C-alpha positions in Angstrom: 0.1 0.3 -0.1 1.5 3.6 -0.9 0.6 6.6 1.4 0.9 9.8 -0.4 0.6 13.6 1.0 0.9 16.0 -1.4 -0.3 19.8 -0.9 0.3 22.7 -3.1 2.7 25.6 -2.1 -0.5 27.6 -2.3 -1.9 26.0 0.9 1.1 27.5 3.4 2.1 30.5 1.4 0.3 33.8 2.9 0.0 36.9 1.1 2.0 39.8 2.5 -1.0 41.4 3.3 -4.1 39.5 4.6 -7.8 40.4 3.2 -9.3 43.3 4.9 -6.3 45.0 5.5 -4.9 47.6 3.2 -1.4 49.4 2.9 -2.2 52.3 4.8 -3.3 50.3 7.7 0.6 48.9 8.1 2.7 50.9 10.2 5.9 53.0 8.8 8.4 51.0 10.8 8.0 47.3 10.4 10.9 46.4 13.5 9.3 43.6 15.7 10.7 43.5 18.8 10.0 40.1 20.9 11.0 40.1 24.9 12.0 36.6 26.2 12.6 35.7 29.7 16.0 34.8 29.3 19.0 36.6 30.0 21.4 35.6 27.0 21.1 32.7 24.8 23.2 29.3 25.3 23.3 28.2 21.5 20.7 29.0 18.8 21.9 25.6 16.9 18.4 23.8 17.2 19.8 20.5 17.5 21.6 21.2 21.0 19.1 24.1 22.1 16.9 23.1 24.7 16.0 26.6 25.5 12.9 28.2 24.9 14.3 31.5 24.8 16.4 30.5 22.1 13.3 28.9 20.0 11.9 32.3 18.3 15.2 32.8 17.0 16.0 29.6 15.3 12.4 28.9 14.2 12.5 32.3 12.2 15.6 31.5 10.5 15.5 27.5 9.8 13.0 25.4 8.2 12.1 21.6 8.3 10.8 19.3 5.5 7.6 19.1 7.4 6.0 21.7 9.4 3.4 22.2 11.8 0.2 24.5 10.7 1.6 27.8 11.9 0.3 28.9 15.4 -0.1 25.1 16.6 1.8 21.9 17.6 -0.8 19.4 15.6 0.7 16.3 14.1 -2.5 15.5 12.5 -2.3 18.4 10.1 1.2 18.1 8.9 2.2 20.5 5.9 4.7 20.7 3.3 7.5 23.1 4.0 11.2 22.0 2.3 9.7 18.8 1.1 6.7 19.3 -1.3 5.5 15.5 -0.9 6.4 12.3 1.1 5.6 8.6 0.7 6.0 5.2 2.0 6.7 1.9 0.1 4.5 -1.2 0.6 6.9 -2.5 3.4 6.6 0.7 5.4 10.1 1.1 6.0 11.3 3.2 2.9 10.2 6.9 2.9 10.9 9.3 -0.1 10.5 12.8 0.3 10.5 15.3 -2.9 12.2 18.5 -2.0 11.3 22.1 -3.1 13.0 23.5 -5.8 14.6 26.7 -5.9 15.0 27.4 -2.4 18.2 29.1 -1.6 20.2 29.2 1.6 21.1 32.7 3.4 24.1 35.0 2.4 25.2 33.2 -0.7 25.5 29.6 0.6 23.7 28.4 -2.5 20.7 26.2 -3.4 19.1 23.7 -0.8 19.6 20.1 -1.7 19.1 16.5 -0.5 22.8 16.5 0.5 21.7 19.2 3.2 19.1 17.0 4.7 21.4 13.9 4.8 24.2 16.4 6.4 21.5 17.3 9.0 20.3 13.9 10.2 24.1 12.6 10.5 24.9 15.5 12.4 22.0 14.9 14.5 22.9 11.5 15.1 26.8 11.8 15.4 27.6 9.2 17.8 31.0 11.1 19.0 28.5 14.1 19.6 25.1 13.3 19.5 22.1 15.9 19.9 20.0 15.6 23.0 16.9 15.2 20.9 18.7 12.4 19.0 16.6 9.6 20.4 14.1 10.7 18.2 15.8 9.0 15.1 16.8 5.8 16.6 14.6 3.8 14.1 16.3 5.5 11.4 18.9 2.8 9.6 19.9 5.5 6.7 19.4 8.6 4.8 20.3 8.8 1.2 20.4 11.5 -1.7 18.9 9.9 -4.5 19.1 13.0 -6.4 19.5 16.7 -5.4 15.7 17.0 -5.0 15.3 13.7 -3.5 15.9 12.1 -0.4 15.4 8.6 0.7 15.1 6.9 4.7 14.9 4.0 5.6 14.0 2.8 9.2 14.1 -0.5 10.9 10.6 -1.5 11.0 7.5 0.3 10.3 7.6 3.9 11.7 4.3 5.6 10.6 4.8 8.5 12.2 8.4 9.5 10.4 7.2 12.7 9.2 5.9 14.3 12.5 9.5 13.6 13.7 11.1 15.5 10.9 8.8 18.6 11.7 10.0 22.3 12.6 10.8 21.4 16.3 14.5 21.0 17.1 15.9 17.8 15.1 13.8 18.6 12.1 15.5 22.1 11.1 17.5 21.5 8.0 21.2 22.6 8.3 23.5 23.8 5.3 26.6 21.4 4.9 28.5 24.5 2.9 28.0 26.7 5.9 29.2 24.5 8.4 32.3 23.3 6.3 32.6 26.9 5.7 33.3 27.0 9.7 30.2 29.0 10.5 29.4 28.7 14.4 25.7 27.6 14.2 25.6 28.3 18.1 25.7 32.2 17.4 25.3 32.8 13.7 22.4 30.6 12.0 22.3 30.4 8.1 19.0 28.8 7.3 16.6 29.1 4.4 13.4 30.7 6.6 11.9 34.1 6.3 14.5 36.0 8.1 18.3 35.8 8.6 21.1 36.7 10.7 21.8 40.2 11.3 23.7 40.5 14.7 23.8 39.3 18.0 24.6 41.4 21.2 25.8 39.2 24.3 23.0 39.3 27.0 21.0 42.2 25.3 19.7 41.0 21.6 19.3 38.7 18.6 18.4 40.8 15.5 17.4 38.9 12.3 16.6 40.9 8.8 13.9 39.9 6.3 15.4 37.4 3.7 14.5 39.1 0.3 14.8 35.8 -1.3 12.3 33.9 0.9 10.5 31.1 -1.3 7.6 31.9 0.6 7.3 35.4 -0.1 9.4 38.6 1.3 8.0 39.2 4.7 6.5 42.2 5.5 8.3 42.7 9.0 11.6 44.1 7.8 13.6 43.2 11.2 13.0 40.8 14.0 14.7 41.8 17.6 14.5 39.3 20.3 15.4 40.8 23.3 16.7 39.2 26.2 14.9 40.4 29.1 14.9 37.7 32.1 12.8 40.0 34.6 9.2 39.6 33.8 8.2 43.0 35.5 10.8 44.5 33.1 9.1 42.7 30.0 5.6 43.6 31.3 6.2 47.2 31.8 8.2 47.4 28.1 5.3 45.9 26.2 2.5 48.1 27.8 5.1 51.2 27.1 5.1 49.9 23.2 9.3 49.0 23.5 8.4 45.8 22.9 5.5 44.3 20.9 5.1 40.4 22.2 6.2 38.7 25.4 5.8 35.6 27.2 4.2 36.5 30.9 4.3 34.8 34.1 1.1 32.1 33.8 -0.6 33.9 36.9 -4.1 34.9 36.8 -3.0 38.2 37.8 -0.6 38.7 35.3 -3.1 37.7 32.7 -5.7 40.1 34.4 -3.2 42.7 34.3 -2.3 42.6 30.6 -5.8 42.6 29.7 -6.8 45.6 31.7 -3.8 47.4 29.6 -5.1 46.3 26.2 -2.7 43.5 25.5 -4.0 40.5 23.6 -3.3 37.6 25.9 -2.7 33.9 24.4 -2.9 30.8 26.7 -1.4 27.9 24.8 -0.8 24.3 25.0 0.6 21.8 25.2 2.7 23.1 28.0 5.3 22.2 30.6 4.6 19.6 33.3 6.6 20.9 36.4 8.0 17.6 38.4 10.1 17.6 41.6 12.8 15.1 40.6 14.2 13.4 43.8 18.1 12.9 43.5 18.5 9.5 44.9 22.3 9.6 44.6 22.2 12.1 47.2 21.6 11.8 51.1 18.8 11.9 52.4 17.1 11.5 49.2 18.5 7.9 48.8 16.3 7.1 51.9 12.5 6.2 50.3 11.1 7.2 53.6 12.5 10.8 53.2 10.9 10.7 49.5 7.5 9.8 50.5 7.5 12.5 53.2 8.7 14.8 50.9 5.8 13.7 48.1 3.1 13.6 51.0 4.0 17.1 52.3 3.7 18.9 49.1 0.1 20.2 48.5 -0.3 19.9 44.7 -3.6 21.1 44.4 -2.7 24.2 46.2 0.4 24.6 44.0 -2.3 24.8 40.8 -4.6 27.3 42.3 -1.7 29.4 42.9 -1.3 30.2 39.4 -5.1 30.2 38.8 -7.6 28.1 38.1 -7.6 28.4 34.3 -4.1 28.2 34.2 -2.5 25.2 35.9 -4.0 21.8 36.7 -2.9 18.8 39.0 -0.8 16.2 37.4 -0.7 12.6 39.2 2.0 10.5 37.0 5.2 11.0 35.4 4.0 11.4 31.9 1.7 14.3 31.5 -2.0 13.9 31.0 -2.9 14.2 27.3 0.0 12.1 26.3 -0.5 9.2 24.7 0.2 6.2 27.1 -0.6 8.4 30.2 -2.0 6.7 32.9 -3.8 7.3 36.5 -3.4 4.1 37.6 0.0 4.6 39.8 0.5 5.0 43.4 -1.2 8.3 44.3 0.8 10.7 46.6 -2.0 12.4 48.3 -1.5 15.5 50.4 -1.0 14.0 54.2 1.4 16.3 56.3 0.7 14.3 59.3 1.8 11.2 57.7 4.7 12.9 56.4 6.3 13.9 59.8 5.8 10.4 61.1 7.6 9.2 58.2 10.4 12.0 58.7 10.3 10.7 62.5 10.8 7.0 61.7 13.7 7.9 58.9 15.7 9.9 62.0 14.6 13.2 61.3 12.3 13.7 64.1 14.0 16.9 65.4 13.7 18.1 61.4 15.5 18.0 58.3 17.6 20.6 56.5 18.2 20.7 52.6 20.0 23.3 50.6 19.3 23.5 47.0 20.5 25.8 44.1 17.1 27.6 42.6 16.4 29.8 39.8 15.4 33.2 39.7 13.3 32.6 36.9 9.3 33.9 37.6 8.4 30.3 36.5 10.6 28.2 38.9 11.0 30.8 41.9 7.7 31.5 43.1 6.4 28.1 43.3 9.5 26.6 45.1 9.1 29.2 47.7 5.4 27.4 48.1 7.0 24.0 48.4 9.6 25.5 51.0 6.4 26.8 53.2 4.8 23.6 52.7 7.8 21.5 54.0 8.4 23.9 56.5 5.2 22.6 58.2 6.8 19.0 58.1 9.9 19.8 59.5 11.7 20.4 56.7 14.1 23.7 56.5 14.7 24.1 52.6 17.3 26.5 51.9 16.9 28.4 48.6 20.1 29.4 47.4 18.8 31.6 44.4 20.7 32.0 40.9 20.3 33.2 37.4 18.4 30.6 35.2 21.3 29.6 33.2 23.6 28.9 36.4 20.3 26.9 37.5 20.7 24.5 34.5 24.3 24.3 34.9 24.2 23.3 38.9 21.4 20.7 38.5 23.5 19.1 35.7 26.5 19.0 38.2 24.4 16.8 40.4 24.3 19.3 43.2 20.8 19.9 44.1 18.8 17.1 46.3 15.6 17.7 44.7 15.2 19.2 41.0 12.4 21.3 40.0 12.3 21.0 36.5 9.2 22.0 33.8 9.1 20.4 30.6 7.4 19.6 27.7 8.5 16.9 25.0 7.7 16.2 21.2 6.0 13.9 20.3 3.2 13.8 22.4 3.5 10.1 24.1 6.0 8.5 26.3 9.0 7.8 23.5 10.9 11.2 24.4 9.8 12.3 27.7 10.2 8.8 29.9 13.5 8.3 27.8 14.9 11.9 28.7 13.9 11.7 32.6 14.0 8.0 33.2 16.2 5.7 31.2 19.6 5.0 32.8 21.4 6.6 29.8 20.0 10.2 30.5 21.2 10.1 34.0 23.5 13.1 35.1 27.0 12.5 34.8 26.8 9.5 32.0 27.9 10.6 28.3 24.5 10.6 27.2 23.2 12.6 30.0 19.9 14.6 29.3 17.9 15.0 32.3 17.6 12.1 34.5 18.2 14.1 38.0 16.8 11.3 40.1 19.3 8.6 38.7 16.5 6.3 38.3 18.2 3.2 36.5 21.6 3.7 38.3 20.2 3.7 41.6 16.9 1.2 42.4 14.8 -0.5 39.4 15.3 0.2 35.8 12.5 1.1 33.1 15.0 1.0 30.5 13.5 -2.2 28.8 10.0 -0.7 28.9 11.0 2.1 27.5 13.0 0.6 24.4 10.4 -2.3 23.8 7.5 0.5 23.6 9.8 2.6 21.3 9.7 0.0 18.6 6.2 -1.7 19.5 3.6 -1.8 16.6 0.8 -2.7 18.6 -0.7 0.6 19.9 -2.1 -1.5 22.7 0.8 -3.3 24.0 3.1 0.1 23.5 0.4 2.0 25.9 0.6 -0.6 28.5 4.7 -0.8 28.3 4.4 2.7 29.0 2.1 2.5 32.0 4.4 0.1 33.6 7.0 2.1 33.6 5.2 5.1 34.9 4.4 2.3 37.8 7.7 1.7 38.5 8.7 5.1 38.7 6.1 6.2 41.0 6.5 3.1 43.2 10.1 4.3 43.8 9.2 7.8 44.5 11.8 8.7 41.8 9.8 12.0 41.1 6.8 14.3 42.6 4.5 15.1 39.9 3.1 18.3 40.8 1.0 20.3 37.9 1.0 21.1 34.3 1.0 25.1 34.0 -0.2 26.6 30.2 1.9 29.0 28.9 0.9 32.8 28.8 1.7 35.2 26.1 1.0 39.0 25.4 1.4 40.6 22.7 0.3 44.5 21.2 -3.1 44.5 19.3 -0.6 46.6 16.9 1.3 42.9 16.0 -0.6 40.6 13.3 1.0 37.2 13.7 -1.6 36.4 10.7 -2.8 33.1 12.4 -3.9 32.0 15.9 -1.3 31.2 18.5 -3.0 28.0 20.0 0.8 26.2 20.9 4.2 27.1 21.6 5.9 28.8 24.9 7.0 32.2 22.9 5.3 33.8 19.6 6.5 32.5 16.3 7.0 35.5 13.5 6.7 34.5 10.2 6.6 35.8 6.9 2.6 36.6 7.9 3.3 39.1 10.6 2.9 42.7 10.2 3.0 45.9 12.5 -0.3 47.7 12.2 -0.8 51.5 12.8 
């Protein structure tokens, strides 16, 4: 059986001015400024970036073979981008992608070809320097350039969602072989095919992009896109209200949402969003004691944490795999709030006179306030939690140096199933300190039981019911061990000036996507 998807270019190319907006309605100055809640970039190499503040930069520069509909992360409605069509043969293991003709790399690096796709996917899977997102491509056996505009990808078994793995989300972004061989540093100087191209970078200040005059999808109306690094939420809010920036992420709290609306800003609440979890570092005392882990879990009022942000903005999570992901189950050990039992467990563990913990904590308005709430909750059960507040980049460094006994971490992982999420947080090879370290802060698999076999079997399981059960069993093991304490999922909150017309509704992502459709109105 052959599966073919062909969509015309007209389905994804928007006119520079939409119906109902006349040229005289456009602002004379088409410079869009976006505020992001980081103090600087770590890298804008999409294959290695794990930061949300970097995403609007590389998303405006790079493109993938396949893309989500703009403003969404809907894998059921994939659209052509650098590929115009794709099909799989009758075995279900050989995919052929037909590439878009006439696409040019920025700054004179020549035409986009199949060789760039081969280079990109080999780069992601480089065993000596693998991307932290490389696990998505584990089923890929080979990538071949059939000719300049045709790519053949062969997989180990049937992978029906392969196009969804190659979408505009980190590993899907295609990079120029010629730029890489020319020594261009992708960490700070991206070369892509998208509607905007690198113009300049000022450390700890801003990253500026200029409109790509040769963009295959049409020349953008916006002449420049400036991403400004603004780690302080109050500063971003004031700058937005004052008209100094046109859009920003804002704290996902009801008061922030109401404040923006009262000042005439448009607010977008988006999902899927980060689930926040307390990772219990079982390699450090006293967290190595399961009674202590259980006490901390029972001393955490997760419903109160969700209500802290507002009823419309957050909801309680009960399992290590977020609700809404394929494979999520509630059939796991439940850790309902019980401070009396928490105090008893601490006493039984030899901490009847109290317990002191010290952790580094990010100054981010996403991390610090909820951790301060947890600090008060734990004080009520006899735990003195000392918060050593550091900037957000330092926090990410410290938690990867295995210094925190507990780690607060918010994460969203694509695709929305157990494949990536469970691998990155609970596979033993992803444990902090390992060569393939990602975000296994609990050290599960190195300490206590392992879910490696369950995760690996599920990744290649074609029977969906069996796959879901494997993921469910992994979640039960994780919760029985109390390797983590699931807390809440918090929708993203974004605000923008009514003058910024993106050209589509923003339903997903944690920061605004600026494309060739965007324009500033008077």
